[in-house]
C-alpha positions as CSV (number, residue, x, y, z in Angstrom):
1,M,42.4,-149.5,-145.8
2,P,39.6,-151.3,-143.8
3,L,36.1,-149.8,-144.0
4,P,34.2,-148.9,-140.7
5,K,31.5,-151.2,-139.5
6,P,28.1,-150.7,-141.0
7,P,25.3,-149.4,-138.8
8,A,23.3,-152.0,-136.9
9,T,19.9,-150.5,-137.5
10,R,18.1,-148.6,-140.2
11,A,18.4,-144.8,-140.2
12,A,21.4,-145.0,-137.8
13,I,24.4,-142.8,-138.5
14,L,28.0,-143.6,-138.1
15,P,29.8,-142.1,-135.1
16,A,32.4,-139.3,-135.8
17,T,35.2,-141.5,-134.5
18,A,34.8,-143.9,-137.4
19,Y,35.8,-141.1,-139.8
20,E,38.7,-140.0,-137.6
21,T,40.3,-143.4,-137.5
22,Q,40.8,-143.6,-141.2
23,A,43.4,-140.9,-141.2
24,A,45.0,-141.8,-137.9
25,P,48.3,-143.7,-137.5
26,K,48.1,-147.5,-137.2
27,L,48.7,-147.6,-133.5
28,A,46.1,-144.9,-132.8
29,R,43.7,-146.5,-135.3
30,H,43.5,-149.7,-133.4
31,R,42.8,-147.9,-130.2
32,A,40.2,-145.7,-131.8
33,Q,38.5,-148.6,-133.5
34,A,38.1,-150.3,-130.2
35,G,36.5,-147.1,-128.8
36,A,34.3,-146.9,-131.9
37,A,33.1,-150.4,-131.4
38,S,31.9,-149.7,-127.9
39,A,30.2,-146.5,-129.1
40,D,28.4,-148.6,-131.8
41,D,27.1,-151.0,-129.2
42,E,25.9,-148.2,-127.0
43,S,24.2,-146.5,-129.9
44,T,22.5,-149.8,-130.8
45,R,21.3,-150.3,-127.2
46,L,19.8,-146.7,-127.2
47,A,18.1,-147.2,-130.5
48,L,16.5,-150.5,-129.4
49,R,15.3,-148.9,-126.1
50,N,13.8,-145.9,-127.9
51,D,12.3,-148.2,-130.5
52,G,10.5,-150.2,-127.8
53,A,9.2,-147.0,-126.1
54,N,8.0,-145.0,-129.1
55,G,7.8,-147.5,-131.9
56,V,10.1,-145.3,-134.0
57,A,13.8,-145.8,-134.4
58,A,15.4,-142.7,-133.1
59,A,18.7,-141.5,-134.3
60,P,21.3,-142.3,-131.7
61,A,23.2,-139.4,-130.3
62,P,26.9,-139.3,-131.1
63,A,28.8,-141.0,-128.4
64,K,31.3,-139.0,-126.5
65,T,34.2,-141.4,-126.6
66,K,37.8,-140.5,-126.0
67,T,39.9,-141.3,-129.0
68,A,43.5,-142.1,-128.5
69,A,45.7,-139.1,-129.6
70,P,47.9,-140.0,-132.6
71,T,51.2,-140.9,-131.2
72,P,54.0,-140.4,-133.8
73,A,56.8,-143.1,-133.8
74,A,59.4,-140.5,-132.9
75,A,57.5,-139.5,-129.8
76,R,57.2,-143.0,-128.5
77,K,60.9,-143.7,-128.8
78,A,63.5,-142.3,-126.5
79,P,65.0,-139.1,-127.9
80,A,68.2,-140.0,-129.8
81,A,71.3,-138.1,-129.0
82,E,71.9,-135.4,-131.6
83,P,75.2,-135.6,-133.5
84,K,77.8,-133.2,-132.3
85,P,78.7,-130.5,-134.8
86,R,82.1,-131.0,-136.4
87,K,84.7,-129.0,-134.7
88,P,86.8,-127.0,-137.2
89,R,90.5,-127.5,-137.1
90,S,91.2,-123.8,-137.1
91,T,89.7,-121.5,-134.6
92,G,90.0,-118.2,-136.5
93,P,87.8,-116.9,-139.3
94,A,87.4,-119.0,-142.5
95,K,90.1,-118.4,-145.1
96,L,89.5,-117.7,-148.8
97,F,91.5,-120.0,-151.0
98,V,92.1,-119.0,-154.6
99,L,92.8,-122.1,-156.7
100,D,95.2,-122.3,-159.5
101,T,94.3,-124.4,-162.5
102,N,97.0,-127.0,-161.9
103,V,95.5,-127.8,-158.5
104,L,92.2,-128.9,-160.1
105,M,94.0,-130.7,-162.9
106,H,96.0,-132.6,-160.3
107,D,93.2,-133.5,-157.9
108,P,89.6,-133.1,-159.3
109,M,88.2,-133.5,-155.8
110,S,90.3,-130.7,-154.4
111,L,87.2,-128.4,-154.2
112,F,86.0,-130.4,-151.3
113,R,89.3,-130.8,-149.4
114,F,89.5,-127.4,-147.6
115,E,87.2,-128.2,-144.7
116,E,85.3,-125.1,-143.5
117,H,87.2,-122.6,-145.7
118,D,85.8,-120.9,-148.8
119,I,87.0,-121.5,-152.4
120,Y,87.3,-118.7,-155.1
121,L,87.7,-119.6,-158.8
122,P,88.9,-116.9,-161.1
123,M,87.4,-116.8,-164.6
124,I,90.8,-117.4,-166.2
125,T,90.9,-120.7,-164.3
126,L,87.7,-121.9,-165.9
127,E,89.0,-120.8,-169.3
128,E,92.2,-122.9,-168.8
129,L,90.1,-125.8,-167.8
130,D,88.1,-125.5,-170.9
131,G,91.3,-125.6,-173.0
132,H,92.4,-129.0,-171.5
133,K,89.2,-131.0,-171.5
134,K,89.9,-132.8,-174.8
135,G,92.0,-135.9,-175.0
136,M,92.4,-139.2,-173.2
137,S,95.3,-138.3,-170.9
138,E,95.0,-138.3,-167.1
139,V,94.9,-134.5,-167.0
140,S,92.0,-134.4,-169.5
141,R,90.0,-136.9,-167.4
142,N,90.6,-134.9,-164.3
143,V,89.5,-131.7,-166.1
144,R,86.3,-133.3,-167.3
145,Q,85.6,-134.6,-163.7
146,V,86.1,-131.1,-162.4
147,S,83.6,-129.7,-165.0
148,R,81.0,-132.2,-163.9
149,E,81.5,-131.3,-160.2
150,L,81.2,-127.6,-161.0
151,D,78.1,-128.2,-163.1
152,A,76.4,-130.2,-160.2
153,L,77.3,-127.4,-157.8
154,A,76.1,-124.6,-160.0
155,T,72.7,-126.2,-160.8
156,D,70.0,-125.1,-158.4
157,G,66.9,-127.0,-158.9
158,Q,65.1,-126.6,-162.3
159,S,66.1,-123.0,-162.9
160,G,69.9,-123.6,-163.0
161,K,70.5,-120.2,-161.5
162,F,72.3,-119.2,-158.3
163,D,73.3,-116.0,-156.6
164,P,77.0,-115.4,-157.3
165,A,77.3,-113.0,-154.3
166,E,76.0,-115.5,-151.8
167,G,78.2,-118.3,-153.1
168,I,77.4,-122.0,-153.5
169,V,77.5,-124.4,-150.5
170,L,80.0,-127.0,-151.3
171,A,78.2,-129.6,-149.2
172,K,75.1,-129.6,-151.4
173,T,76.3,-132.5,-153.6
174,G,76.9,-134.8,-150.6
175,H,80.5,-133.9,-149.7
176,R,79.8,-133.1,-146.0
177,E,83.4,-132.7,-145.1
178,A,83.4,-129.4,-147.1
179,G,81.9,-126.8,-144.8
180,G,82.7,-123.7,-146.9
181,K,81.3,-122.0,-150.0
182,L,82.4,-121.7,-153.7
183,F,82.6,-118.3,-155.3
184,F,83.2,-117.4,-158.9
185,Q,84.7,-114.3,-160.4
186,T,81.8,-112.4,-162.0
187,T,83.3,-108.9,-162.5
188,L,86.4,-107.5,-164.1
189,L,88.9,-106.6,-161.4
190,D,91.1,-103.6,-162.1
191,V,94.4,-104.4,-160.5
192,K,97.7,-102.7,-161.1
193,L,100.5,-105.3,-161.1
194,P,104.2,-104.4,-161.4
195,A,105.1,-103.2,-164.9
196,G,107.4,-106.2,-165.5
197,L,104.6,-108.7,-165.4
198,P,102.7,-109.2,-168.7
199,Q,99.0,-108.6,-168.2
200,G,97.9,-111.2,-170.7
201,K,99.5,-114.2,-169.0
202,A,97.1,-116.4,-167.1
203,D,99.3,-116.7,-164.0
204,N,99.6,-113.0,-163.7
205,Q,95.8,-112.5,-164.0
206,I,95.3,-115.0,-161.1
207,L,97.9,-113.0,-159.1
208,G,95.9,-109.9,-159.8
209,V,92.7,-111.5,-158.6
210,V,94.4,-112.5,-155.3
211,Q,95.7,-109.0,-154.8
212,S,92.2,-107.5,-155.5
213,L,90.5,-109.9,-153.1
214,R,93.0,-109.0,-150.4
215,E,92.1,-105.3,-150.9
216,Q,88.3,-106.1,-150.9
217,F,88.4,-108.2,-147.8
218,P,91.1,-106.9,-145.5
219,S,89.7,-108.8,-142.5
220,R,90.0,-112.2,-144.3
221,E,93.1,-114.2,-145.1
222,V,93.3,-114.7,-148.9
223,V,95.7,-117.5,-149.9
224,L,96.7,-118.6,-153.4
225,V,97.0,-122.4,-153.8
226,S,99.1,-123.6,-156.6
227,K,101.3,-126.6,-157.6
228,D,103.5,-124.3,-159.7
229,I,106.6,-123.4,-157.7
230,N,107.3,-120.3,-159.8
231,M,103.8,-119.1,-159.3
232,R,104.2,-119.3,-155.6
233,V,107.5,-117.5,-155.7
234,K,106.0,-114.6,-157.7
235,A,103.1,-114.4,-155.3
236,R,105.4,-114.1,-152.3
237,A,107.5,-111.6,-154.1
238,L,104.3,-109.4,-154.4
239,G,103.6,-109.9,-150.7
240,L,100.7,-112.3,-151.3
241,A,100.1,-115.5,-149.3
242,A,100.7,-118.7,-151.3
243,E,100.7,-122.4,-150.4
244,D,101.3,-125.7,-152.1
245,Y,98.4,-128.2,-152.3
246,F,99.2,-130.6,-149.4
247,N,96.0,-132.7,-149.4
248,D,97.4,-135.1,-152.0
249,K,100.4,-136.0,-149.8
250,T,100.1,-139.3,-147.9
251,L,103.0,-138.3,-145.6
252,E,104.1,-134.9,-144.4
253,D,107.7,-133.9,-144.8
254,G,108.5,-134.8,-141.2
255,D,106.9,-138.2,-141.3
256,L,108.8,-141.4,-142.0
257,L,107.6,-144.0,-144.4
258,Y,106.8,-147.4,-142.9
259,T,109.9,-149.7,-143.4
260,G,108.4,-153.0,-142.5
261,V,111.3,-153.8,-140.2
262,L,111.6,-153.2,-136.4
263,P,114.8,-153.9,-134.4
264,L,114.1,-155.3,-131.0
265,P,115.8,-153.8,-127.9
266,A,118.7,-155.6,-126.3
267,D,116.6,-156.4,-123.2
268,F,113.8,-158.0,-125.2
269,W,114.1,-161.5,-123.7
270,E,114.4,-160.1,-120.1
271,R,111.2,-158.0,-120.5
272,H,109.1,-160.5,-122.5
273,G,110.5,-163.9,-121.6
274,K,108.6,-164.5,-118.3
275,T,105.1,-164.7,-119.9
276,M,106.2,-166.0,-123.3
277,E,104.9,-169.2,-124.9
278,S,106.7,-171.1,-127.7
279,W,106.0,-174.1,-129.9
280,S,107.2,-175.6,-133.2
281,Q,105.0,-176.2,-136.2
282,G,105.9,-176.9,-139.9
283,G,109.6,-176.3,-139.4
284,H,109.1,-172.9,-137.8
285,T,109.2,-171.8,-134.2
286,F,106.4,-169.6,-132.8
287,Y,106.6,-167.2,-129.8
288,R,103.6,-165.7,-128.2
289,I,104.6,-162.6,-126.3
290,S,102.8,-160.0,-124.2
291,G,104.5,-156.8,-123.0
292,P,105.4,-153.2,-123.8
293,M,106.5,-154.1,-127.4
294,V,103.1,-155.4,-128.6
295,P,101.4,-152.0,-129.2
296,A,104.3,-151.0,-131.5
297,L,104.0,-154.1,-133.7
298,M,102.0,-154.7,-136.9
299,V,100.9,-157.8,-138.7
300,N,103.6,-159.0,-141.2
301,Q,106.2,-156.7,-139.8
302,F,109.7,-158.2,-139.5
303,V,111.6,-158.0,-136.2
304,Y,115.2,-159.0,-135.5
305,L,117.5,-159.1,-132.6
306,E,121.3,-159.4,-133.1
307,S,123.4,-159.5,-129.9
308,P,127.1,-160.5,-129.7
309,G,127.6,-163.9,-128.3
310,E,123.9,-165.0,-128.8
311,A,121.9,-166.6,-131.5
312,P,120.2,-164.0,-133.7
313,L,116.4,-163.8,-133.9
314,F,114.7,-163.1,-137.2
315,A,110.9,-163.3,-137.1
316,R,107.7,-162.0,-138.5
317,V,104.6,-160.9,-136.7
318,T,101.8,-163.2,-137.8
319,E,99.1,-162.4,-135.3
320,I,98.1,-159.6,-132.9
321,T,95.3,-160.4,-130.5
322,G,94.6,-157.9,-127.7
323,K,97.7,-157.5,-125.7
324,S,99.6,-160.4,-127.2
325,A,101.4,-161.0,-130.5
326,V,102.7,-164.2,-132.2
327,L,106.2,-164.1,-133.8
328,K,107.1,-166.7,-136.4
329,T,110.7,-167.5,-137.3
330,L,111.8,-167.1,-140.9
331,R,113.2,-169.4,-143.5
332,D,116.9,-168.7,-144.1
333,Y,117.2,-167.8,-147.8
334,T,120.8,-166.8,-147.3
335,H,121.8,-170.5,-147.3
336,G,122.3,-172.1,-150.7
337,K,119.9,-175.0,-150.0
338,N,117.0,-172.6,-149.9
339,A,118.0,-170.7,-153.1
340,V,115.2,-169.3,-155.2
341,W,115.8,-170.0,-158.9
342,G,119.5,-169.9,-158.1
343,V,119.3,-166.6,-156.1
344,T,120.2,-166.3,-152.4
345,A,119.7,-163.4,-150.1
346,R,122.9,-161.4,-149.4
347,N,121.7,-159.3,-146.5
348,R,119.0,-159.2,-143.8
349,E,116.5,-157.2,-145.7
350,Q,116.7,-159.4,-148.8
351,N,116.0,-162.4,-146.6
352,F,112.9,-160.6,-145.3
353,A,111.8,-159.8,-148.9
354,L,112.2,-163.4,-150.1
355,N,110.1,-164.6,-147.2
356,L,107.3,-162.3,-148.3
357,L,107.7,-163.1,-152.0
358,M,107.5,-166.9,-151.4
359,D,104.6,-166.7,-149.0
360,P,101.3,-167.7,-150.8
361,D,99.3,-165.9,-148.2
362,C,100.7,-162.5,-149.1
363,D,98.7,-161.1,-152.0
364,F,100.2,-157.6,-152.1
365,I,103.9,-156.8,-151.6
366,T,105.8,-153.5,-151.9
367,L,109.6,-153.3,-152.2
368,T,111.4,-150.0,-152.1
369,G,115.1,-149.2,-152.1
370,T,117.9,-147.4,-153.9
371,A,119.4,-148.6,-157.1
372,G,121.1,-152.0,-156.9
373,T,119.3,-153.4,-153.9
374,G,118.0,-156.4,-155.8
375,K,114.3,-155.6,-156.0
376,T,113.7,-156.8,-159.6
377,L,116.1,-159.7,-159.5
378,M,114.6,-161.2,-156.3
379,T,111.0,-160.6,-157.5
380,L,111.7,-162.3,-160.9
381,A,113.4,-165.2,-159.3
382,A,110.5,-165.7,-156.8
383,G,108.0,-165.4,-159.7
384,L,109.8,-167.9,-161.9
385,S,110.1,-170.4,-159.0
386,Q,106.4,-170.2,-158.2
387,V,105.3,-170.3,-161.9
388,M,107.7,-172.9,-163.3
389,E,108.4,-175.2,-160.3
390,D,105.5,-174.8,-157.8
391,R,102.8,-174.1,-160.5
392,R,101.2,-171.7,-158.1
393,Y,100.6,-169.1,-160.8
394,T,100.1,-169.5,-164.5
395,E,102.4,-166.7,-165.8
396,I,104.2,-163.5,-164.9
397,I,102.9,-160.2,-166.0
398,V,105.3,-157.3,-166.0
399,T,104.3,-153.6,-166.5
400,R,105.7,-150.2,-165.7
401,V,105.1,-146.5,-166.3
402,T,106.6,-145.2,-169.5
403,V,108.1,-142.0,-168.2
404,P,111.4,-141.2,-169.9
405,V,114.4,-140.0,-168.0
406,G,115.7,-137.8,-170.9
407,E,114.0,-136.7,-174.2
408,D,111.3,-138.8,-175.6
409,I,112.4,-141.0,-178.6
410,G,109.0,-140.7,-180.3
411,F,106.6,-143.4,-181.5
412,L,107.8,-147.0,-181.4
413,P,106.9,-149.6,-184.0
414,G,105.4,-153.0,-183.4
415,N,102.7,-154.5,-181.3
416,E,102.1,-153.8,-177.6
417,E,104.9,-156.1,-176.3
418,E,107.4,-154.8,-178.9
419,K,106.6,-151.2,-178.0
420,M,107.2,-152.0,-174.3
421,G,110.5,-153.7,-175.2
422,P,112.8,-150.7,-174.8
423,W,111.2,-149.9,-171.4
424,M,111.9,-153.4,-170.2
425,G,115.7,-153.4,-170.3
426,A,115.8,-154.1,-166.6
427,L,113.8,-157.2,-167.2
428,D,116.2,-158.4,-169.8
429,D,119.2,-157.8,-167.7
430,N,117.8,-159.7,-164.8
431,L,116.7,-162.6,-166.9
432,E,120.2,-162.8,-168.3
433,V,121.6,-163.1,-164.7
434,L,119.0,-165.8,-163.8
435,A,119.8,-167.8,-167.0
436,K,123.5,-167.9,-166.1
437,S,122.9,-169.3,-162.7
438,D,122.4,-172.9,-164.1
439,N,125.7,-174.1,-165.5
440,S,124.8,-177.8,-165.6
441,A,122.5,-177.7,-168.6
442,G,124.9,-176.6,-171.2
443,E,124.4,-174.0,-173.9
444,W,121.5,-175.8,-175.7
445,G,119.8,-176.4,-172.4
446,R,120.1,-172.8,-171.3
447,A,118.7,-171.6,-174.7
448,A,115.7,-173.9,-174.3
449,T,115.2,-172.7,-170.7
450,N,115.3,-169.1,-171.9
451,D,112.6,-169.8,-174.5
452,L,110.5,-171.5,-171.9
453,V,110.9,-168.7,-169.4
454,R,110.1,-166.1,-172.1
455,S,106.9,-167.9,-172.9
456,K,105.8,-167.5,-169.3
457,I,106.5,-163.8,-169.0
458,K,104.0,-161.3,-170.6
459,I,104.8,-157.6,-170.9
460,K,101.8,-155.3,-170.7
461,S,101.2,-151.6,-171.0
462,L,99.4,-149.6,-168.4
463,N,97.2,-148.0,-171.0
464,F,95.1,-151.1,-171.5
465,M,94.7,-152.2,-167.9
466,R,91.3,-150.8,-167.2
467,G,88.6,-153.5,-167.1
468,R,91.0,-156.4,-167.0
469,T,91.0,-159.2,-164.4
470,F,94.1,-161.3,-163.7
471,L,93.4,-164.8,-162.5
472,N,96.3,-166.8,-160.8
473,K,98.9,-164.3,-162.1
474,F,102.2,-163.1,-160.6
475,V,102.0,-159.3,-161.5
476,I,105.1,-157.2,-161.2
477,I,104.7,-153.4,-161.3
478,D,108.1,-151.9,-161.9
479,E,109.0,-148.2,-161.3
480,A,105.8,-147.9,-159.2
481,Q,107.1,-144.6,-157.7
482,N,105.9,-142.8,-160.9
483,L,102.3,-143.9,-160.4
484,T,99.7,-141.6,-159.0
485,P,97.4,-142.9,-156.2
486,K,94.6,-143.2,-158.7
487,Q,96.7,-145.2,-161.2
488,M,97.8,-147.4,-158.3
489,K,94.3,-148.1,-157.3
490,T,93.4,-149.0,-160.9
491,L,96.2,-151.5,-161.1
492,I,95.7,-153.2,-157.7
493,T,91.9,-153.6,-158.3
494,R,92.7,-155.7,-161.4
495,A,93.7,-158.6,-159.1
496,G,91.4,-161.7,-159.3
497,P,91.5,-164.9,-157.2
498,G,94.9,-166.4,-156.7
499,T,96.9,-163.3,-158.0
500,K,99.9,-161.8,-156.3
501,I,100.9,-158.2,-157.0
502,V,104.4,-156.9,-156.3
503,C,105.2,-153.2,-156.6
504,L,108.8,-152.2,-157.0
505,G,110.2,-148.6,-156.9
506,N,112.8,-146.1,-155.7
507,L,111.2,-143.0,-154.2
508,A,114.4,-141.1,-154.8
509,Q,113.9,-141.5,-158.6
510,I,110.5,-139.9,-159.4
511,D,110.2,-138.6,-162.9
512,T,106.5,-137.7,-163.1
513,P,105.8,-134.0,-162.8
514,Y,103.9,-132.9,-159.7
515,L,104.6,-136.1,-157.9
516,T,106.8,-136.1,-154.8
517,E,107.9,-138.7,-152.3
518,G,104.9,-137.8,-150.1
519,S,102.3,-137.9,-152.9
520,S,103.5,-140.9,-154.9
521,G,101.2,-143.8,-155.5
522,L,103.8,-146.2,-154.1
523,T,103.9,-144.2,-150.8
524,F,100.1,-144.2,-150.8
525,A,100.0,-148.0,-151.2
526,V,102.6,-148.7,-148.5
527,D,100.8,-146.5,-146.0
528,R,97.3,-147.8,-146.7
529,F,98.3,-151.5,-146.7
530,K,100.5,-151.6,-143.6
531,G,99.1,-154.0,-141.0
532,W,96.9,-155.9,-143.4
533,P,97.4,-159.7,-142.8
534,H,97.8,-160.4,-146.6
535,S,100.3,-157.7,-147.5
536,G,103.9,-156.8,-146.6
537,H,106.5,-154.2,-147.2
538,I,110.3,-154.1,-147.0
539,T,112.6,-151.2,-147.5
540,L,115.9,-152.5,-148.9
541,A,118.8,-150.5,-147.5
542,R,122.0,-152.0,-148.8
543,G,123.0,-152.1,-152.4
544,E,124.3,-155.4,-153.8
545,R,124.8,-154.6,-157.5
546,S,128.5,-153.6,-157.4
547,R,130.8,-151.6,-155.2
548,L,130.8,-148.9,-157.9
549,A,127.0,-148.6,-157.9
550,D,126.8,-148.8,-154.1
551,Y,129.4,-146.0,-153.7
552,A,127.8,-143.9,-156.4
553,S,124.4,-144.2,-154.7
554,D,125.9,-142.7,-151.5
555,V,128.1,-139.9,-152.8
556,L,126.3,-138.7,-156.0
């Protein structure tokens, strides 16, 4: 901080403005210092004049200078537009949601997913959370995260106390999307449930809390939120409002999953041919179109047009710029000359899938379809072709979720790869098919090829994926429909430079509890990655395993 100028003469005092400028803002300080300098000059002149008249230096009178008023920075700028308050989705009074324990176990951030509505946690819910906090399972991790969130909410400054009657503002920890409050059960509620319901069971105690809250707050809507179907059935039988937890669902029941394929209308050329540009490059034909179809297209989406008497069009959207899109014709993998490790496409969707799998610019691919559509076979063939022939990747890594269809067979002996062996029967079956495709090498040659292929395929468990980074690997995630969105994120973020990840799954065969077609990690990945230039998705519709498997998939 600069000091004020010293007085020019002996026995002279500093003007008052010199003191005021030390605490003023920088802009006002410069203006005030200029005024103070002129006051000093005036004081000096007066002192010299008085000195010449009387011979004694008189004290100069304080100069009356107008100091610039401190102008804060906010006042100098134009007033910024205040952010508009968030409009709640529901116009009625805020609801009171009573959360079951399984909701918090399923989604630890569910406390902040109810917008402007309030949350009520019964004490038995906290007791059940305390009983599941130990262990290394996904449920235990979620419970510990819930406990940390509740501890952060319940801590108020240094005292650590809060008023239970007033509730806790859910937005205090930074989750601004939560506009309600959190309430804990602090008193014993005397509720008379039907005689057939045991009073000591946790579910029945939560039902009693819901019924008591509805009696205490007749003007508010009290809703039980539970992932347990039987719990919701019992609540509705007692006349209580109950809902499933829908926030974990990527798609609602009425929504359709992105298929990656769009059929073109029969009049496509008539409506888009006038302004169309076309050129050839690298053995492919490109079409730049502009018209009513462009807003419905996405990057890496496949389009086709099959009209009787005309040449069919099979293309992929490679670019969307403004009101125009570029279509690129495909490589025909249905022909034997373009076979991938001896495998050719048998239908339109398989041809689309092989174009994605063999494209080095596609880093993330998802393939869904019923049993026997060729997901694993095509992916393995594409992986072996790019590892063994093109040397694009160093090896193939295969992993899957170990969720049994029937009863668990217990612990398995051996190392990681040997323990994963029984789960990888599909891999062995497909490798056997790929090994038989080459008949020219003879039995010894096929045996050597099998050993070489096996050396390039590594089987890994999901339990040891955290913290790993895959460099130049071809990663296959089989049975991805049994993954949660959090597990899917953990796996995809393992990808390093030059790595391709392929997720395979059948959304009709989900074996993980509390996962549905709308909340599966595979659905989550398909919906989030659609339209990204380096990803693609295909839904395989036609089974090619056998006529028996194809018919059983339809009628059973």
